C-alpha positions in Angstrom: -7.0 -15.8 7.0 -8.7 -13.8 4.2 -9.3 -17.1 2.2 -12.4 -18.7 1.7 -12.9 -22.3 2.8 -12.7 -24.5 -0.3 -16.4 -25.7 0.3 -17.6 -22.3 0.7 -18.8 -21.6 -2.8 -20.8 -24.7 -2.9 -22.3 -24.2 0.5 -23.2 -20.9 -0.8 -24.9 -22.1 -3.9 -26.8 -24.5 -1.9 -27.6 -22.3 1.2 -31.3 -21.2 0.2 -32.2 -25.0 -0.4 -30.6 -26.3 2.7 -32.3 -23.8 4.8 -35.9 -24.7 3.1 -35.0 -28.4 3.5 -34.4 -27.7 7.2 -37.3 -25.6 8.1 -39.6 -28.1 6.4 -38.3 -30.7 9.0 -39.0 -28.3 11.7 -42.1 -29.2 13.9 -44.3 -26.3 14.3 -43.4 -24.5 17.3 -40.4 -26.2 18.4 -37.5 -23.7 19.3 -34.7 -23.5 17.5 -31.9 -21.1 16.1 -29.9 -20.1 13.0 -26.4 -21.4 12.7 -24.5 -18.8 10.5 -21.4 -21.2 10.1 -20.2 -23.5 6.9 -18.2 -25.6 9.9 -19.6 -29.3 10.1 -17.8 -29.2 13.3 -20.1 -26.6 14.8 -23.1 -28.6 13.6 -21.7 -31.6 15.3 -21.6 -30.0 18.6 -24.8 -28.1 18.3 -26.5 -31.5 17.8 -24.6 -33.0 20.7 -26.2 -30.2 22.9 -29.5 -31.3 21.5 -30.3 -27.9 19.9 -32.2 -27.8 16.9 -30.8 -25.5 14.1 -31.2 -24.3 10.5 -28.3 -23.1 8.5 -27.8 -19.5 7.7 -25.2 -19.6 5.0 -24.0 -16.6 2.9 -25.3 -16.0 -0.5 -22.6 -16.6 -3.5 -22.1 -12.8 -4.2 -21.3 -12.2 -0.4 -18.0 -11.0 0.4 -17.1 -13.4 3.6 -13.4 -13.2 3.0 -12.8 -9.4 3.8 -14.5 -9.9 7.3 -11.5 -12.1 8.5 -8.9 -9.7 7.4 -6.3 -8.9 10.5 -6.0 -5.2 11.2 -2.5 -3.9 11.9 -1.5 -4.6 15.2 -4.6 -6.3 16.3 -4.5 -8.5 19.5 -5.9 -12.1 18.7 -8.8 -11.9 21.4 -10.0 -8.7 20.0 -9.8 -10.1 16.7 -11.6 -13.0 16.9 -14.4 -11.0 18.8 -14.4 -8.6 16.1 -14.7 -11.0 13.3 -17.5 -12.8 15.0 -19.6 -9.7 15.5 -19.2 -8.7 12.0 -20.2 -12.2 10.9 -23.3 -11.9 13.1 -24.1 -8.5 11.7 -24.0 -10.1 8.2 -26.1 -13.0 9.0 -28.6 -10.6 10.6 -28.8 -8.8 7.5 -29.3 -12.1 5.5 -32.2 -13.2 7.6 -34.1 -10.1 7.0 -33.3 -10.1 3.3 -34.7 -13.6 3.0 -37.8 -13.0 5.1 -37.3 -16.0 7.3 -39.0 -16.7 10.5 -37.3 -14.7 13.6 -35.2 -17.0 15.8 -32.0 -16.3 17.6 -28.8 -16.4 15.3 -25.6 -18.0 16.6 -22.2 -17.2 15.0 -18.7 -18.1 15.9 -15.0 -17.8 14.8 -11.8 -19.7 15.9 -8.2 -18.6 15.7 -4.9 -19.9 16.7 -2.3 -17.5 18.1 1.5 -17.6 19.3 2.1 -14.5 21.2 0.3 -11.9 19.1 0.7 -13.7 15.7 -2.8 -15.0 14.3 -2.8 -18.0 12.5 -6.0 -18.2 10.5 -6.9 -20.9 7.5 -3.9 -21.8 5.4 -3.9 -20.3 1.9 -2.6 -23.5 0.5 -0.5 -26.6 1.5 2.8 -24.6 1.5 1.3 -22.3 3.8 -0.1 -25.1 5.9 3.5 -26.4 6.3 4.8 -23.0 7.3 2.3 -22.7 10.2 2.8 -26.3 11.6 6.7 -25.4 11.4 6.0 -22.4 13.5 3.7 -24.1 16.0 5.9 -27.3 16.5 7.2 -27.7 19.9 5.4 -24.4 21.3 2.3 -23.9 23.4 -0.1 -21.7 21.6 -3.7 -20.3 22.1 -6.9 -21.2 20.5 -9.6 -18.8 21.1 -13.1 -19.1 19.9 -15.6 -16.3 20.2 -19.5 -17.2 20.1 -22.1 -14.6 19.6 -26.1 -14.9 19.7 -28.7 -12.4 19.0 -32.4 -12.3 18.8 -34.3 -9.1 18.4 -32.2 -6.7 20.2 -30.4 -8.9 22.6 -27.0 -9.8 21.8 -24.8 -11.8 24.0 -21.1 -12.5 23.5 -18.5 -15.0 25.1 -14.8 -15.9 24.7 -13.2 -19.3 25.1 -9.5 -19.2 25.6 -7.6 -22.5 25.4 -3.9 -23.6 25.3 -2.4 -26.6 23.3 0.9 -27.8 23.3 2.3 -29.6 20.2 5.4 -31.8 20.3 8.4 -31.3 18.1 7.3 -32.1 14.4 9.8 -33.6 11.9 9.8 -32.2 8.5 8.5 -35.7 7.3 5.5 -35.7 9.8 4.6 -32.1 8.8 4.5 -33.3 5.2 2.5 -36.4 5.8 0.1 -34.4 7.7 -0.1 -31.7 5.1 -0.7 -34.2 2.3 -3.6 -35.8 4.3 -5.5 -32.5 3.3 -6.8 -32.1 6.9 -5.1 -28.7 7.6 -6.7 -27.0 4.7 -9.9 -25.0 5.9 -8.6 -25.3 9.7 -7.2 -22.2 11.6 -3.7 -23.1 12.6 -3.6 -25.7 10.0 -4.8 -28.5 12.2 -7.7 -30.4 13.3 -7.6 -31.3 17.2 -10.2 -34.2 16.6 -8.2 -35.3 13.6 -4.7 -36.7 13.0 -3.1 -33.7 14.7 -4.2 -35.3 18.1 -1.2 -37.7 17.8 1.2 -34.7 18.1 -0.6 -32.8 20.8 1.2 -33.2 24.3 -1.1 -31.3 26.3 -4.3 -29.3 26.6 -6.1 -26.9 28.9 -9.3 -25.1 28.6 -12.2 -26.1 26.4 -11.7 -29.0 23.8 -15.0 -28.2 22.2 -13.7 -24.8 22.1 -10.7 -26.0 20.3 -12.8 -27.7 17.9 -14.7 -24.5 17.0 -17.5 -24.2 19.5 -17.1 -24.2 23.5 -20.1 -26.1 24.5 -20.1 -24.9 28.2 -20.1 -21.4 27.1 -22.5 -21.7 24.2 -25.0 -23.5 26.3 -24.9 -20.6 28.9 -25.8 -18.2 26.3 -28.6 -20.3 24.7 -30.2 -20.7 28.4 -30.5 -16.9 28.4 -32.6 -17.0 25.2 -34.6 -19.7 26.8 -33.2 -22.9 25.6 -33.2 -25.8 28.0 -29.7 -27.1 27.5 
């Protein structure tokens, strides 16, 4: 879980430039939020909600990996909430340090859990295969925490969904891992990708399983005055 997404270094290097471009496109006075996430899926889901957002990505020298370290005996729900709060704290410091205009900041984190075992992003292809073998033929939880803060007001929510995998053969696991899709994904799979062929049942929030529960996120944003 404490491995950085392979695209994170490039994203961090481009962060200030990306924010400047985004801010330049924003019409004066139009409400917007900062999205402190490198996930293209979360950007896509915010766009689907019609929420204008600017990226607030980490600097190249920020330690984003240690935030995701699982504490001994930590329960999955407690873990994902804690990580999301830490990410939001870091994003707020980043906002102040860069002197950017004030706006709500949104952070989110997703984890997969089988019992009390937490599955973060796989370290490599071998780790991805291990995760998929352990999740094969099981029903596991996908938890996504969301936190938004503006000024002193902070609101949080948690989406808790269930996903049931079919029994995967070694060949199916090998082909899926070779596709590259599991890397950078909690639990080593993407529900919106090829993994869907192996999902027998889902309950809860599909968008939450993707990485940002739209209903719960819309509720938070309404509390900050957004018309969604």
